ZAMARGU-4260 file (C-alpha; in steps of 0.2 Angstrom, whole numbers, plus 5000, padded with zeros to 4 digits):
<rodrens>
0) 5400/4547/5121 | 5398/4529/5112 | 5407/4515/5119 | 5412/4501/5105 | 5419/4484/5106
5) 5433/4479/5093 | 5438/4461/5091 | 5457/4458/5097 | 5468/4453/5082 | 5475/4439/5093
10) 5470/4431/5108 | 5484/4431/5121 | 5486/4411/5128 | 5489/4419/5145 | 5474/4430/5146
15) 5462/4416/5141 | 5470/4405/5154 | 5469/4416/5167 | 5451/4424/5164 | 5442/4412/5173
20) 5451/4417/5188 | 5449/4434/5187 | 5430/4431/5185 | 5432/4420/5202 | 5441/4434/5213
25) 5429/4448/5203 | 5415/4437/5210 | 5421/4437/5229 | 5426/4454/5229 | 5409/4459/5221
30) 5400/4447/5232 | 5409/4455/5249 | 5400/4470/5245 | 5385/4463/5243 | 5387/4455/5260
35) 5391/4471/5269 | 5376/4479/5261 | 5365/4467/5268 | 5374/4470/5286 | 5385/4455/5287
40) 5402/4454/5288 | 5409/4451/5274 | 5425/4440/5277 | 5415/4430/5288 | 5403/4428/5273
45) 5415/4422/5261 | 5422/4411/5275 | 5406/4402/5276 | 5405/4404/5256 | 5422/4394/5252
50) 5431/4387/5269 | 5418/4381/5280 | 5412/4369/5269 | 5430/4360/5269 | 5430/4359/5286
55) 5421/4344/5290 | 5421/4326/5280 | 5403/4324/5279 | 5404/4343/5269 | 5417/4333/5257
60) 5405/4320/5252 | 5392/4332/5252 | 5400/4343/5237 | 5405/4324/5229 | 5385/4323/5229
65) 5381/4340/5222 | 5397/4342/5209 | 5394/4326/5201 | 5375/4330/5192 | 5385/4348/5188
70) 5400/4341/5178 | 5387/4330/5169 | 5375/4342/5165 | 5389/4355/5160 | 5398/4343/5148
75) 5384/4338/5139 | 5381/4359/5137 | 5399/4362/5132 | 5397/4350/5115 | 5380/4358/5112
80) 5387/4376/5114 | 5402/4371/5105 | 5390/4367/5089 | 5384/4386/5093 | 5366/4377/5098
85) 5360/4384/5115 | 5352/4373/5126 | 5344/4381/5140 | 5333/4367/5146 | 5344/4356/5153
90) 5333/4356/5171 | 5318/4349/5161 | 5329/4336/5153 | 5336/4330/5169 | 5317/4330/5175
95) 5312/4319/5161 | 5329/4307/5162 | 5323/4304/5180 | 5305/4301/5175 | 5311/4288/5163
100) 5325/4282/5173 | 5310/4279/5188 | 5302/4267/5177 | 5307/4250/5183 | 5310/4256/5201
105) 5292/4262/5203 | 5282/4249/5190 | 5294/4235/5193 | 5297/4235/5210 | 5303/4218/5215
110) 5315/4218/5201 | 5331/4215/5206 | 5348/4210/5201 | 5366/4220/5194 | 5354/4224/5178
115) 5342/4235/5186 | 5354/4251/5187 | 5362/4251/5172 | 5346/4250/5163 | 5339/4264/5173
120) 5353/4272/5168 | 5351/4268/5148 | 5331/4274/5151 | 5336/4289/5159 | 5351/4295/5145
125) 5333/4289/5131 | 5324/4302/5139 | 5332/4317/5142 | 5342/4315/5123 | 5320/4312/5119
130) 5317/4328/5126 | 5333/4340/5121 | 5328/4330/5104 | 5313/4341/5102 | 5320/4360/5100
135) 5334/4352/5089 | 5320/4347/5077 | 5308/4361/5078 | 5324/4372/5075 | 5329/4361/5062
140) 5309/4361/5053 | 5304/4377/5056 | 5320/4387/5061 | 5309/4392/5079 | 5323/4397/5092
145) 5332/4382/5100 | 5333/4393/5118 | 5316/4399/5118 | 5309/4381/5116 | 5321/4371/5126
150) 5317/4384/5141 | 5298/4383/5139 | 5299/4364/5141 | 5308/4364/5157 | 5291/4370/5165
155) 5283/4357/5155 | 5295/4344/5162 | 5293/4349/5181 | 5273/4350/5179 | 5274/4333/5171
160) 5285/4325/5186 | 5270/4335/5200 | 5259/4327/5190 | 5266/4309/5192 | 5271/4309/5209
165) 5255/4317/5214 | 5244/4305/5203 | 5249/4287/5196 | 5264/4285/5204 | 5261/4289/5222
170) 5267/4277/5234 | 5251/4268/5240 | 5260/4267/5258 | 5268/4284/5259 | 5250/4292/5270
175) 5244/4305/5255 | 5265/4312/5251 | 5267/4317/5233 | 5280/4306/5230 | 5283/4288/5224
180) 5288/4272/5233 | 5306/4272/5239 | 5316/4262/5226 | 5324/4246/5229 | 5341/4239/5232
185) 5346/4236/5216 | 5340/4254/5211 | 5350/4262/5222 | 5369/4269/5217 | 5381/4262/5229
190) 5390/4274/5242 | 5409/4275/5239 | 5414/4273/5256 | 5404/4269/5271 | 5397/4281/5281
195) 5403/4273/5298 | 5420/4273/5292 | 5420/4293/5286 | 5405/4298/5289 | 5397/4304/5272
200) 5386/4298/5258 | 5395/4301/5242 | 5392/4289/5228 | 5398/4283/5213 | 5390/4296/5203
205) 5406/4306/5205 | 5416/4293/5195 | 5404/4293/5181 | 5404/4311/5179 | 5422/4311/5177
210) 5423/4297/5166 | 5410/4306/5156 | 5418/4321/5154 | 5437/4313/5150 | 5425/4303/5137
215) 5420/4320/5129 | 5437/4326/5129 | 5440/4311/5119 | 5426/4314/5106 | 5428/4335/5105
220) 5449/4332/5102 | 5451/4316/5094 | 5436/4310/5083 | 5430/4318/5066 | 5413/4323/5073
225) 5420/4335/5086 | 5429/4340/5072 | 5413/4345/5063 | 5407/4351/5078 | 5421/4364/5082
230) 5421/4369/5066 | 5401/4371/5063 | 5402/4382/5079 | 5416/4393/5073 | 5409/4397/5056
235) 5391/4389/5051 | 5398/4395/5030 | 5414/4383/5032 | 5406/4369/5037 | 5394/4370/5022
240) 5410/4370/5013 | 5418/4358/5021 | 5402/4347/5017 | 5394/4344/5037 | 5379/4344/5038
245) 5372/4359/5050 | 5353/4349/5055 | 5364/4335/5059 | 5376/4344/5071 | 5360/4352/5079
250) 5352/4336/5081 | 5368/4328/5089 | 5372/4342/5100 | 5355/4342/5108 | 5353/4322/5111
255) 5373/4320/5117 | 5368/4335/5131 | 5350/4327/5134 | 5357/4311/5138 | 5370/4317/5150
260) 5359/4329/5158 | 5345/4312/5162 | 5360/4304/5167 | 5362/4317/5179 | 5345/4314/5183
265) 5345/4297/5188 | 5360/4300/5198 | 5351/4311/5208 | 5336/4302/5212 | 5345/4286/5214
270) 5358/4292/5224 | 5355/4306/5233 | 5337/4306/5234 | 5331/4287/5234 | 5315/4291/5225
275) 5305/4304/5214 | 5297/4318/5221 | 5289/4334/5216 | 5305/4342/5215 | 5324/4335/5212
280) 5335/4346/5207 | 5339/4365/5215 | 5340/4371/5198 | 5355/4361/5194 | 5352/4363/5174
285) 5354/4381/5176 | 5368/4383/5187 | 5377/4371/5174 | 5375/4383/5161 | 5389/4393/5171
290) 5399/4380/5175 | 5402/4378/5155 | 5406/4394/5153 | 5417/4395/5168 | 5427/4381/5163
295) 5429/4387/5143 | 5420/4373/5137 | 5434/4362/5142 | 5426/4347/5148 | 5443/4344/5159
300) 5440/4362/5166 | 5424/4358/5170 | 5427/4347/5182 | 5435/4360/5192 | 5421/4372/5189
305) 5408/4359/5195 | 5418/4358/5211 | 5418/4374/5213 | 5397/4377/5208 | 5396/4364/5221
310) 5406/4374/5235 | 5392/4389/5232 | 5379/4379/5233 | 5385/4372/5252 | 5394/4387/5256
315) 5374/4394/5255 | 5368/4383/5266 | 5383/4385/5279 | 5377/4404/5276 | 5360/4404/5278
320) 5363/4392/5298 | 5379/4403/5302 | 5373/4421/5296 | 5354/4421/5293 | 5356/4423/5275
325) 5341/4420/5264 | 5343/4405/5250 | 5342/4419/5236 | 5355/4427/5242 | 5366/4413/5235
330) 5355/4413/5219 | 5364/4430/5218 | 5380/4426/5221 | 5380/4412/5207 | 5372/4425/5194
335) 5388/4437/5201 | 5398/4423/5196 | 5391/4422/5178 | 5391/4441/5175 | 5409/4442/5179
340) 5413/4427/5168 | 5405/4433/5154 | 5414/4451/5157 | 5432/4443/5160 | 5428/4432/5142
345) 5422/4446/5134 | 5437/4459/5140 | 5450/4444/5133 | 5442/4443/5116 | 5438/4462/5112
350) 5444/4479/5118 | 5433/4492/5124 | 5437/4510/5115 | 5426/4524/5121 | 5421/4537/5107
355) 5418/4555/5116 | 5407/4568/5105 | 5417/4582/5099 | 5413/4598/5107 | 5404/4610/5098
360) 5410/4629/5101 | 5399/4643/5093 | 5406/4657/5085 | 5402/4677/5092 | 5404/4687/5077
</rodrens>
């Protein structure tokens, strides 16, 4: 027996639109089976994942905090993936953006004024873009795999951050804990609503993420650069005939996605954390890959997908408390979602044909 995937001559728009919905439903069904195998009530576990985090005002604030970096990174990755450049190292670009953006509050702790936070964001975007440019340059110059290079650079970035907070950037008043000094008031991202009024701590990071998504939508749908990215991603041969430079597109895609990942890094450390620590991300850079594909590489749909994956983080924490599940179950659940997204997209774009081998019968003479 042989299974063959044949491209569909035409993709129905309704099928393409319902593909992410099918992926979420399939994930819920597979998740219910997983929870049952772990000896947990399936409906109770799904309630803990998708409903319980929305029952309190403070948890909605936490949802916005976790959604902001996911949306920012996924929007940047969507541009790279549209151009057929596979940036898998957004986690490292987030870290390097956070490091670059933290130069001012750590090395200039007395700096104050309205210029501090914008300057930190500019430095963070530059740091993330520079880290993202490394796999692009190596791919253009030597033909290396951008997947492997960008992924390996994640570990380099994490080790560099660990060195800084345990060495030259360690807080001299921090009782020898591996962390930097606390950021000053001018270097902290303001909260949208005060805690006393609404019982939460959501900051302007979610607003920055939504604005970035809308501006990226204009880039990919209304500019020549967006058309160049789309053509290059669909057919490199067509892009050459149109006179587009594939190397320039690759570099732009990595610079853009790296810059938004770096911006997500500084949003995280200047907002929710308030300092540099050995670990500043629970894996946002990798989870954002799921967000990008769940949103079908559309910046507006990525906003919705970002909130859904942020809900899985909060739901995982709620399930750990109420059901005693481990944090690894949350990662498995997110992995199931990515698998279901890819499966749904495959079924939308391809027909599955099963070829059976003919049964040979021996003639008796």
